[in-house]
N, C-alpha and C positions, 0 to 999 in steps of 0.2 A: 541930563541923564544920558548914559550911554545905552543905546539900544542893543539887544542881543544879536549876535552875529548869525546871519542867515546863510545857509548853504547855497552855493551856486548850483542850479539844476544840472549843469553839465560837469560838475566836479567829481561825481561818482561816490563810492563808499570809502570810508576811512579804513586804515589798516586794522584798527581794533574791531570794527564791525565785520570785516572779512574774516578775521580770526575766530570771532564768536560764531559766525555763520558756518565756517568749516568745522568747528568743534561740534555744533549741533547736528550737522549733516553726518559727521562720523559716528556720533552716538546713535542716531536713528538707523544708520546703515548697519552698525554692529548688532543692534536689537533685531533688525529685520533678518540678518543672516542667522542669528541664533535661533529665531523662530522657524526659519525655513529648514535649518539642519535638524532641529528637534522634531519637526513634523515629518521630515524625510525618514528619520530613524524610527519613529512610531509607525509610519506607514509601511516601512520595510519589514518591521517585526510582525505587524498584523498581516501583511501580505504573505510572508513566509508561512505563517500558521494557516492562513486560508488555503494556500496551495497544498500544504501538507494534509489538511483535512479533506480536500478534494481528492487527492491521490489515495488516501485511505479508503474513502467511500467508493471510488471507482474500482479499486482492486478488490475490495470486499464484495461488491455487487457482482463483479465478473466471476469470481470464484464461486459465489453462492449460486449463480446461474448455471455454471458448469456442473455443480453437484446435483442440482435439481434435474438437469437434463440427463445426467447419468442414472438417476433413479427412475426415469420413465421406462415403461415396459418396452422391450425390444421385440420387433417382428410379431406383435400381437400377444406376446407372452410376458407375464409379470416376472420380474427378477427377484428371486428369493434372497440373493446376496449381491446387491449392486456395488458394494464397497468391500474392500479387504485391505489388510496390511501386508506389505510385501517387502522383502529384502531384495534390492536391485544392485547389480554390479554396473557402475557407470564408467564411461571412458575417461572422465575428467575428475571425478570426485570419489572414486573408490566405491565401496559398498555403502548404500544408504537404505534406511528403512522409512517407508512413506505410505501414504494413503493411495490406494490403487482403485481405478474405476475405468469404465469404457464409455466412450462417446461415439455413438453410431454415426452421427453426421459430422463428427469432428468439432473443431473450434478454430476461430480465426488466429489464435496464438500458435496453432500447430499446423504448418503447411509445408509443402515441398519446394520452397523457394518462390512461391507466387502467392497471390491473394486468396486462392481457393483452399479452404481447409481440407486436410487429409481426412478421408472417411475411415470408419471402423478403427478408431484410435484407442489403444490401451495405454492409459496414462498413469504414472506414479508421481505424486506431488511430494517433493522432498526439500529439506532445508539444507543449504550449504553455507560454509563459513564466509565466503567472499562474494557470492552472487545472490545471497538471500534465498527467496523461494524460487525453485526451478521445477519445470515440468519435464519429466523424462517420458518419452512416448515412442510408440511404434504403431504403424498401421498394419492391419491384417493383410492388406494387399501387397505388402513388401515381401519380396522373395527371401531376403536375408533375415532369417529369424533372430539373428544376434544384433540386428541394427537397433541402436538406441539414439534418438534425437534429444537434444537438450535445448529447452527454451526458457531463459530466465524471465521471471515475471516481474519482480521488483527486489532491489537490494534493501529496501526499507523494512522488509519483514525480517526481523532479527531473532524471532523465537516462535515456536509452535507449542501449544499445550493441548493434551488429549484429555477430555473430560469423560469419565465413565460414571454411569448411574448404577448404584447398587440397589436392586429391587428388594433385597432382604431387609435392609434398614432404612431405605429411602434417602440415602445420602449420596452426594456427588464426590468423586475422587478425581483430582487433577494430577496428571503425569506429564513429565517432560519428554517421555518416550512411550511408545505403545506398550500396552501390557500383554502378558501371556496368560492364557487360562491354565486350568489344572492339567489339561492334556497337552500343554506346551504349545498350543496353537495361538497365533496372534488374535487378540480381541479388538474388534472394531469399536471405536468410541462413539458415544452418542453426540458429542459436540467436539468441535475443533476451534481453538482460540488462536487468532492471529495477533502477534505482538509486533507493532510498528514502532520504529524509532528513527529520529533524524535530529542529531544534536541533542538539545534539551527537550525537543518535542517528542511525546510518546502517546501511543493510543493502543487500545485493545478492541478487537471485534470478535464476537462469538458466533459461530455458524453451527446450526443444528443439522446433522446429516438427515436429509429429507427421505427417510425410509421408515415406514411403519411395519409392524409385524405382518408377514404375508407378502411383503415386497411392494406395497403400494406407497407412492410418494406422499409426503405430508405437505399440504399447501395451506 
């Protein structure tokens, strides 16, 4: 009887065995790369949404904080009208209509080229076509009464909605532009809606103007 042929320990692998091993390694490598790429795509999409949500929250909180500070009593006296609607002639964007308010101690977004906020700032918040939400402001300490500074806030705010509450019928009315009253004066809305957009990502945030009848802030 002929005994089966035994491999010499020093002879190595046969060509067929090498080909099978290479094919298995190629299959495993392809599966691993496919998994890595799919996880990277999923992580990138979720990361982009997470950054968008963080930006929306940060901008909304900062604007809300500015509005609350604008509603605080100034110099020990309550403000009967902390907010108004104003038509403003700007250097770069022509005439804009926006929400106007005063910040006694200023804000870090509005300074004269340093980190110190400009005080006694009169600010109009307006929407532009290419810079999104922009703050147009001037300090009462500036000698040039025609000076208007422009501070872009974010290009991701692509729309503003003004919500008005009708006390007669108890309904809300949304406008893309501020309304005028029967005396042709601008009406200050009760709420301001910020519309954010970045690619397919969209978000809306509603801010209530923090002013109760009599000029006291709502907290």
